[in-house]
C-alpha positions as CSV (number, residue, x, y, z in Angstrom):
1,M,-0.2,-0.1,-0.2
2,T,1.5,3.3,-1.0
3,V,0.1,6.9,-0.1
4,T,0.6,10.1,-1.8
5,Q,-0.4,13.8,-1.3
6,R,-1.6,15.8,-4.2
7,E,-3.7,19.2,-4.1
8,G,-4.2,18.6,-0.3
9,T,-5.5,15.0,-0.9
10,L,-4.4,11.7,0.3
11,R,-4.4,9.2,-2.2
12,V,-4.1,5.4,-1.4
13,A,-3.3,2.8,-4.0
14,T,-3.2,-1.1,-2.9
15,P,-1.6,-4.1,-5.2
16,A,-4.7,-5.5,-5.6
17,A,-8.6,-4.8,-5.3
18,L,-10.2,-4.6,-1.8
19,S,-13.3,-6.0,-0.4
20,A,-15.7,-3.1,1.3
21,R,-14.6,-4.1,4.8
22,A,-10.8,-4.1,4.0
23,R,-11.6,-0.5,2.0
24,A,-12.9,0.7,5.6
25,E,-10.5,-0.7,7.5
26,V,-7.8,0.9,5.6
27,A,-9.5,4.3,5.5
28,Q,-9.5,4.1,9.4
29,S,-6.0,3.4,9.4
30,V,-5.0,6.1,7.3
31,A,-7.4,8.9,9.0
32,R,-5.2,7.6,12.3
33,I,-1.9,7.7,10.9
34,F,-2.2,11.3,9.4
35,A,-4.7,12.5,12.2
36,I,-7.0,13.7,9.9
37,E,-9.8,13.8,12.6
38,T,-7.9,16.4,14.8
39,D,-9.4,19.6,14.5
40,L,-6.6,22.5,15.3
41,S,-8.8,25.0,14.4
42,P,-8.6,26.6,17.9
43,F,-5.0,26.3,18.1
44,Y,-4.7,28.2,14.7
45,N,-7.2,30.6,15.7
46,A,-5.3,31.9,18.6
47,L,-2.2,32.8,16.8
48,A,-1.5,36.4,16.4
49,D,0.1,37.4,13.3
50,N,3.1,38.6,15.8
51,D,3.2,35.3,17.5
52,P,6.6,33.2,16.7
53,L,4.1,30.2,15.6
54,H,2.1,32.3,13.4
55,W,3.5,29.9,10.3
56,A,1.9,27.1,11.6
57,R,-1.6,28.3,10.6
58,G,-0.8,27.1,7.0
59,G,-1.6,23.3,8.6
60,A,1.5,22.4,10.5
61,G,1.0,20.4,13.8
62,R,-0.5,17.0,13.0
63,M,1.5,14.1,14.8
64,L,2.3,10.8,12.5
65,A,0.8,8.1,14.4
66,S,0.9,4.6,14.2
67,P,-2.7,2.7,13.0
68,S,-3.1,1.5,16.5
69,V,-3.1,2.9,20.0
70,L,-1.0,-0.3,21.1
71,E,1.6,0.3,18.2
72,D,2.4,3.7,19.5
73,L,2.6,2.9,23.2
74,V,5.1,0.2,22.4
75,K,7.0,2.3,20.1
76,T,7.0,5.1,22.9
77,L,8.2,2.6,25.3
78,C,11.1,1.6,23.2
79,S,12.0,5.1,23.0
80,T,12.8,5.6,27.1
81,N,16.2,5.7,28.5
82,C,18.1,4.7,25.6
83,A,19.4,6.0,22.3
84,F,17.2,6.2,19.1
85,S,19.5,3.2,17.1
86,A,18.5,0.9,20.5
87,T,14.6,2.3,19.7
88,R,14.9,1.1,15.9
89,R,16.5,-2.3,17.0
90,M,14.0,-3.1,19.2
91,I,10.8,-2.2,17.0
92,A,12.7,-4.1,14.2
93,A,12.8,-7.4,16.6
94,L,9.1,-6.7,17.3
95,V,8.2,-6.7,13.8
96,Q,10.1,-9.8,13.1
97,L,8.1,-11.2,15.8
98,G,4.8,-10.2,14.2
99,G,5.7,-11.9,11.4
100,G,6.6,-9.0,9.0
101,A,3.8,-6.7,10.6
102,F,3.6,-5.1,14.1
103,P,2.4,-8.0,16.3
104,T,-1.1,-7.9,18.3
105,A,-1.5,-7.9,22.0
106,E,-2.1,-11.6,21.6
107,M,1.1,-12.2,20.1
108,L,3.0,-10.1,22.5
109,R,1.1,-12.1,25.6
110,D,1.7,-15.5,24.0
111,A,5.4,-14.7,23.6
112,G,5.8,-14.1,27.1
113,A,8.0,-11.5,29.0
114,Q,11.2,-13.6,28.9
115,T,10.8,-13.7,24.9
116,L,10.9,-10.2,24.7
117,I,13.7,-10.0,27.2
118,D,16.0,-12.4,25.3
119,D,15.1,-12.5,21.5
120,V,14.0,-8.5,21.3
121,R,16.2,-7.1,23.9
122,M,13.7,-4.7,25.5
123,G,15.3,-5.3,29.0
124,Y,13.5,-3.7,31.9
125,R,10.7,-2.6,29.1
126,A,9.7,-6.2,28.5
127,R,7.5,-6.6,31.6
128,S,6.0,-3.4,30.9
129,L,5.1,-4.3,27.7
130,F,4.1,-7.8,28.5
131,E,2.0,-6.4,31.4
132,V,0.0,-4.0,28.8
133,A,-0.5,-6.6,26.5
134,E,-2.0,-9.0,29.3
135,R,-4.4,-6.1,30.2
136,V,-5.6,-5.6,26.6
137,C,-6.2,-9.3,26.2
138,D,-8.1,-9.4,29.5
139,G,-10.4,-6.8,28.3
140,E,-9.1,-4.4,31.3
141,L,-7.4,-2.1,29.1
142,D,-9.1,-0.4,26.1
143,L,-6.5,1.2,24.5
144,E,-8.7,2.8,21.6
145,S,-10.9,4.3,23.7
146,L,-8.1,6.7,24.7
147,R,-7.9,8.5,21.7
148,A,-9.1,12.3,21.7
149,A,-10.9,11.8,18.5
150,G,-13.0,9.3,20.2
151,G,-14.1,11.5,23.0
152,A,-11.6,10.4,25.8
153,R,-11.2,13.2,28.4
154,E,-7.5,14.4,28.8
155,E,-7.3,14.1,32.6
156,A,-8.5,10.4,32.6
157,V,-6.1,9.3,29.7
158,A,-3.1,10.9,31.4
159,E,-4.1,8.9,34.5
160,T,-4.7,5.8,33.0
161,L,-1.6,6.2,31.1
162,G,0.4,7.1,34.1
163,S,-0.8,3.9,35.8
164,L,1.3,1.7,33.3
165,H,4.3,0.5,34.4
166,G,7.2,1.9,33.0
167,F,5.2,5.3,31.8
168,G,7.1,8.0,33.5
169,P,6.2,11.7,32.7
170,Y,8.2,11.6,29.4
171,A,6.3,8.6,27.9
172,V,2.8,9.9,29.0
173,A,3.4,13.3,27.4
174,H,4.7,11.4,24.2
175,A,1.8,9.4,24.0
176,M,-1.0,12.1,24.7
177,Q,0.4,13.7,21.8
178,L,-0.2,10.9,19.5
179,L,-3.7,10.5,20.9
180,G,-4.7,14.0,20.2
181,F,-4.2,15.6,23.6
182,H,-1.2,18.4,23.1
183,R,-1.2,20.0,26.3
184,P,1.6,18.0,27.7
185,L,5.3,19.1,26.8
186,I,7.5,16.3,25.7
187,L,10.7,17.1,27.7
188,D,13.5,14.9,26.9
189,S,17.4,14.4,26.5
190,W,16.7,15.9,22.9
191,T,14.0,18.5,23.5
192,R,16.0,20.0,26.4
193,P,19.0,21.2,25.0
194,T,17.4,21.9,21.5
195,Y,15.0,24.5,23.1
196,V,18.0,25.8,25.8
197,Q,20.0,26.1,22.3
198,L,17.3,28.2,20.5
199,L,17.1,30.6,23.6
200,G,20.7,31.0,23.5
201,K,21.1,30.1,26.9
202,R,23.0,27.4,28.9
203,S,20.2,25.9,31.0
204,R,16.3,26.5,31.7
205,S,14.6,24.4,34.2
206,D,11.4,22.4,33.1
207,A,9.4,24.4,34.9
208,A,10.1,27.6,33.3
209,I,9.9,26.1,30.0
210,R,6.6,25.1,30.8
211,R,5.7,28.8,31.8
212,D,7.3,29.7,28.5
213,F,4.4,27.8,26.9
214,A,1.8,28.0,29.4
215,R,0.0,30.9,27.1
216,Y,-1.0,28.3,24.4
217,G,-3.1,26.5,27.0
218,A,-4.5,23.0,25.9
219,Y,-1.9,23.2,22.6
220,A,1.3,24.2,25.2
221,G,3.0,20.9,24.1
222,L,2.0,21.1,20.6
223,A,3.5,25.0,20.6
224,F,6.8,23.6,22.2
225,W,7.2,20.8,19.9
226,L,6.6,23.3,16.8
227,T,8.9,25.6,18.2
228,L,11.7,23.0,18.2
229,T,10.8,21.3,14.6
230,K,10.2,24.3,12.4
231,D,13.3,23.9,10.3
232,W,11.9,20.3,9.8
233,V,8.8,22.0,7.8
234,P,9.4,22.5,4.1
235,G,9.1,26.5,3.1
């Protein structure tokens, strides 16, 4: 499957014709991946002409996500306390475990925590991932219900994510951005020094960084991310 963009429209091409059900599933996945249901108009409308982020009104700010919330949470977990090369290695091993696709919760549960430790080499993250997979399979945890587009409440989602073993402030903030909640700031070993460098200062406390973006309210975390990644946006 390939996805291309032309004149503001996403076009999806598949190697073979799809059934109506498969077409609906693909459409749902593409909508989630590209955050099509995310309405950022309140954020854009609040940006004055002299705001440093006024350029974002051209349509910047949608976070590229995974087809499922489980995949987003697992990838977030794989990015904690390690270099990006280790994150990529763990994710590649998980895809191999899934037979060429990202594994389902059932696959992760059936593989067991020890396999995640030995074969995927996830370290302490393995037991966290196994616990999430077990709770999903047991019906105790409905991850898809956590998406903002589905009507979930920000406070409840933050509480649920924070209750997951291995999900500290960074992982919760990162996951919430992907779920459509843009208030939390992603503060980690890349965002902190990058922001300090942009300011031309030697240091800046987390509390001070949060104050810098408090005026953006429910979009504070998104404003922080756009500030750091402006040079990623063409034009």
